[in-house]
Residue, then its C-alpha position, 0 to 999 in steps of 0.5 A: x398869316x394863315x395863308x403863308x403858313x399853309x403854303x410853307x406847310x405843303x412845301x415841307x411835306x413835299x420836301x420831306x417825302x422827296x428826301x426821306x430815307x424810306x418815303x411812304x409814298x411817291x409823287x409824280x415828278x412833274x406834279x412836284x415841280x408844278x406844285x413847287x413852282x406855284x407854292x413858291x410864287x404864292x409865297x413870294x406874292x404874300x411876302x409883299x401883299x397888303x390886304x385891302x381888308x386887313x383892318x376889317x373883321x373878316x378874313x381876306x377872301x384871297x388869303x382864305x382861298x389859298x389856305x383852303x387849297x393848300x389844305x386840300x393838297x395836304x389832305x390828299x397827300x396825307x390821306x394817301x400816306x395813311x392808306x399806304x401805311x394803314x390799308x383800309x381798302x374799302x374806304x380808300x377812294x371815299x377818304x380821298x374824296x372827302x379829304x378834298x371836299x372838306x378843304x375846297x369848294x364842292x365844284x372841285x370835288x365834282x370835277x375830281x369825281x368826273x375825272x375818276x370816271x376816265x381812269x381807263x384813259x390814263x392807265x398808262x400813267x402807272x409807270x410814273x409811280x414805279x409800280x410793278x406789273x403784278x400790282x392789284x387793280x385796287x392798288x392801281x385805282x388808288x394810284x390813279x385817284x391820287x394822281x387825279x386828286x393832286x392834279x385837281x388841286x394843282x389846277x385850282x392853285x394855278x387859278x389863284x396864282x394867276x389872280x395873285x399875279x394880277x393883283x401884284x402887278x396892279x399893286x406895283x403900279x399903285x405904289x409908284x403914285x401912292x406915297x405922296x401923302x405918306x409920312x403925314x400921319x399923326x402919331x397916336x400921342x397927338x390924338x391922345x395925350x396921357x399923363x406920365x406916371x412912373x417914369x421919373x427916373x427914365x425922364x431924368x436919364x434921358x435929360x442927362x443924355x440930352x444935356x450932358x455927355x459928348x458934344x457930337x450929334x447923338x441918336x437916342x432911341x427909345x424902345x418898347x412894345x406898343x402902348x408902353x409910353x415911348x411917345x408919351x416920354x418923348x412928348x414930355x421931353x419935347x415940352x420940358x422947360x430945360x429942353x426948350x431952354x437948352x436947344x435952339x431948335x426943336x422939331x417933331x415928326x412922325x415916320x410911321x410904317x409907310x413913310x415918305x422922306x420928302x414929306x417928312x423933311x417938309x414937316x421938319x423944315x416947316x417947324x424949324x423955319x416956318x417955310x412950307x416948302x411945298x414946291x421943293x424936291x426932296x434934295x432941295x428940302x434936305x439942303x435947306x434943312x441942313x443949312x438952317x440947322x448948321x451952327x444951331x443946337x437942335x433936337x429932332x424927334x423922329x417918332x414911330x420909326x420902323x426901318x433903318x432905311x428912312x434914317x439912312x436916307x435922311x441922316x446926311x441932312x442933320x449936320x454934326x455941329x459938335x454942339x450937343x445936338x440930339x435926335x430922339x427916335x421912338x421905335x418898337x424894334x429893339x434891333x433897329x435901336x441897335x442899328x442906330x446906336x451901339x449903347x445909347x438907347x433907353x428901353x421902356x419897362x412895364x410899370x410896377x404895382x405902385x406906379x400902375x396904381x398911381x396912374x390908374x388913380x389919377x386917370x379915374x379920379x384925378x386929384x380926388x380920393x379913391x373910394x375905399x369900397x372900390x379900392x380892392x376891385x380897383x387893384x385887381x383891375x390894375x393887376x390885370x393890366x400887367x403894367x402897360x400904361x396904354x391899357x391902364x389909361x384906356x380902362x381908367x378912362x372908361x371907368x372915369x365916365x362910368x357908374x361907380x358901383x362895385x357890380x360894374x367894376x367887377x364886370x370890367x375886371x372879369x372882361x378886361x382884355x376885351x373891354x380894353x381892346x374894343x373901348x373907344x373905337x378899338x383904339x388900343x387894339x389898333x395901336x397894338x395891331x400896327x406891330x402885327x401888320x408890320x411883321x414880315x410874312x414869315x413871322x406872322x404864323x409864329x406870332x399867331x401861334x403864341x395865342x394857343x398858350x394860356x393867359x399869363x402862361x410861362x412858355x418853355x422856349x425849347x418846347x415852343x421852337x419844336x412845335x413851330x418846327x413840327x407845325x411845318x410853317x417855318x420856311x427853310x433857309x439854306x445851310x440853317x436847321x429849322x431849329x436855328x431858324x426858330x431860334x432866330x424868329x423867337x429873338x426877332x419877336x423879342x426884339x420887336x417887343x411882341x414876346x416878353x422874356x420871362x426867364x433866362x438860362x444860366x448862360x443867358x439864353x432865353x429859357x421861358x417867354x410870355x406874352x402880354x395879355x393884350x397882345x395875346x388877345x390880338x393874336x387870338x382875334x387874328x387867328x380866329x379870323x384866319x382860321x389859324x386855330x380854334x379854341x374849344x368852346x360851347x358853341x361850334x362856329x361855321x366851318x369848324x370841320x376845316x379847323x387844323x389846330x385845336x386848343x382845349x382850354x383848362x375849363x373844358x369838360x370831357x363831354x364838351x371835348x368829345x362832342x366837339x371833336x366829332x366834327x373835327x376829323x381833319x384836325x392836325x394839332x391839339x394843345x391841351x390845357x385841360x386837366x383831363x382829356x378823353x382818349x382822342x380816337x379816330x384822328x388819322x391826321x394827327x400832327x402834334x399832340x401835347x397832353x403830357x401835363x394833363x392827368x389823363x393817361x393814354x394807351x399806346x394802341x390809341x396814340x401810335x396809330x396816327x402815322x403822320x405824327x410829328x410831335x407827341x407829348x403825352x402821359x401813358x398808363x402803367x405798363x406802357x411799352x412803345x409799340x413796334x409799330x412806331x416805325x410806321x410814324x414816318x415823320x415823327x420829329x419829337x417824342x416826349x413820354x411821361x410814364x411809370x417804371x422803366x419800359x424798354x423801347x422796341x428794336x424798331x426805335x432805331x429805324x426812326x430816321x426823322x426823330x430829333x428829340x426823344x425824352x422820357x419825363x418822370x421815368x426812365x427807359x431802356x434802349x436796346x442795342x442796335x441790330x448788328x450788321x444793318x448799317x442803314x438802321x440808325x437815327x441819323x437826325x437824333x439830337x436829344x436823348x433824355x432819360x435813358x437808363x443803362x445805355x450800352x454805349x459801344x462802337x455800334x451804338x455811337x455810329x447810329x446817333x452821329x448827330x446827338x447834341x444833348x444826352x441824359x443817361x443814368x447808370x445803375x450798379x447792375x451794369x457796372x461791368x460795362x467798364x469801358x462804355x463811357x469811353x465811347x462818349x468821345x466819339x459823339x463829336x457833336x455832343x454839346x450837353x451831357x448829363x450823366x448820373x452814376x449810382x453807387x455800386x462800383x469802383x472808380x475804374x468805371x468813372x475814370x474810363x470816361x472820355x469827353x468830346x471836345x464839342x461839349x459845352x454843358x456837363x452835369x455829373x452826379x456820381x456819389x462816392x466816386x473820386x473826382x480828381x482825375x476826371x476833373x483834369x479831363x474836364x478842365x481841358x475841354x476848350x468849349x465847356x461853359x457850364x459845369x455841375x458836380x453833384x455828390x462826388x468825393x475827393x481822395x486828397x480832400x481838396x481840388x486844385x485848379x491850375x492855370x489854363x484849365x476851364x478856359x471857357x467856363x461861365x457857370x460852376x455849381x458844386x453840390x454836396x461834394x461833402x469831403x472837399x476841405x480845400x480849394x485852390x486856384x493857381x494862375x489865370x484859371x477860370x478867366x470867363x467865370x460869371x456865376x458860382x453856386x456852392x451848395x452843402x459844402x460843409x467841409x470846405x473851410x474857406x474861399x480861394x482869395x483869387x475868386x475875387x480877382x476874376x473880372x467877369x464874375x457876376x454872382x456868388x451863391x452859398x447854400x448851407x455852407x460852413x460859417x468859416x466859408x462865409x467869413x472868408x467870402x466876406x473878407x474877399x468882398x471887403x478887399x474888393x470894396x477897398x480896391x474898387x468900391x462896390x464889388x462887381x459881383x452879387x453875393x447871396x448867402x442862405x444858411x440857418x447856422x450863419x449869423x445875421x451879420x453874415x447873412x447881410x453879406x448879400x449884395x443888392 
């Protein structure tokens, strides 16, 4: 929710100022304590708050007051920072007043201005800021005004806090008596039955689990996002003739988000015995159920479960008769399924194109023939449903009752998301919104933020998590970095089936994610209601000047963007999808700017004036140089620069204490040597350094980046005289990922001096015409190395021998055009964890080592442009594995123009 995000954001700013190496301003200690106490109380309140208007079209008034007041605190603090780092004396007092006026009611500003007339009465307060006696009167006025502004918003937050505490106390009383009817809610499936198309294999799999296998009682969770068909599948199983015949007792109950164990037990008892049990206690109902189920084979459907607690309270009432009894649980939460059982769950997938079309056809026309003139537009409509059965059924139901004209169907295709969500009394939207309503407060801002990305856009996970961090709405957890928290939150949203995994990395990490269009539309609607972000359009809604996050869609024109931005001077964040974006001038409060994928090029004079920047990703004009004023960007966290040529970073880059990620995209950058004799000049938080050329690694340099985790460096021949610089890599004790490219131009001494830290997990070496044998001995001894890529290296002995004990953790190995490698041998139990092997352009290599087939963990082998004899040897390994264990445990892919069709078919499914 926007209110929770705003509170955490303020806490983030206060904490950063208090712990900064060189804070731009100071805040009175007593005010910090007051703010922290109020903000913490309001966060705790929102974590348990159930809005009475959650299902309405308007935002909760209390939540929006919290948003506005928290934004007022940010405006006051960040205005003061701007004035300190970019003095504009003539506008200081006016800017501070307008900052508050934009965010809170006018009566607060009136009080604020009234207080300022009493400046003389509180002049004794100057000492709270530690100012010297020689400060100018203007500076004194500025400090007093700042104190007064902060004090005013503290008082307003106190008023809101008191109201919140009263609401919380009243809610606590109501909770004690409000659960009597909970648990009797009817599942959406009971209201709307839908045909089951495309899940025949899942149905058979579930029937097999029900009637075969172990005799002990088993729990079978069915998981998937809202609307994907979990309840429909369970209903078909429940009514299946085989199930009716096999089980003595069948019962169905819906748990829902607000459950009541007594009412749930009463429903089951009523179904299995016919006894209403209205006057029995929870314990008596449970005992009655247990006795009735004993000695009978039963199947119980627990539909729509949201927490493990309800099962823990009920599990003792379902006896294990060792007769094949089963309990089916439907849930949107994959992590809940894991808590219920280790390996017995069934994950519902989206329908493929054929099944989607069949379901759509049957929903619209039943058994009638689909009209030929509507088939093309019909398939476009089905494609936009993205395989979600609920979406297909809702839109199909609408079209079944509508006119069968091409014009109308084209209208539906163009507006499918809005039509699906708002058709039939917003049924689809309500089904999906249950997932959002059940999210804990800390996850709601993350979900809302996903709607800022384009429809069907694949979202880079590393970029997404950095943006979450820089937006400031991730609540800190002791002993965890914000990046770790972001990763955990992402996985939790995936487990809740609200984010889709689009692509995994080589080591199984989530690399790209996506969002189903209907969930994205839900995110957009909730964000719009709560003013969490604004998507630029032709019309500007009331209160647009309060918007903090702006999305510039792909279709936006320069004129539209310029006109709109004139009214958004308080905006903090811009995500630009438009191909061309005008220069964004005059934004003193920039926090995040993402435009580097746009064709527009920026000048450093414009962008680097925003001292509150945290995330900057932009394309710059030819001749670009990072200005020395970058050191004024006191809280810069991520800097991604797309530029021409190879500019040199200023010496001031070493003063960027908060900088965590520094990347050069599409070019390179020289990094100057750090100033000697200044031990406090360092980038102690830097974790990613990408695209640096000819980096002079020495004792001074490695001391200034002690926490670096990801490093991408390239060396040209003109600095090959720095023979020992790569030996200092071993001093980077937290380095996990290294990409090192060394151009042709020197002898082997340069590469052989390299020493790696034992922390390394990923390594990519591109070293044309350098001999690899000696360095591979060093690499093979790295205990944590999981991914290794070798490009263009040479072998003096024409072969590579891997001996026992080497590469103990390696999971991914890629060899790319190591042209003179003719022989490859494995000895003993090396490569014990290898999963993926990619060989590209190794034409001299004649055969695979036969020991490859004996690696139990191997999942895939891919060959590209290799010799035919190499493919023949691999075919022999596959055949040997087939003789020993049937189908080989690994997948094989062969691509080469010169390999015969017979060998091309070696690729396994």
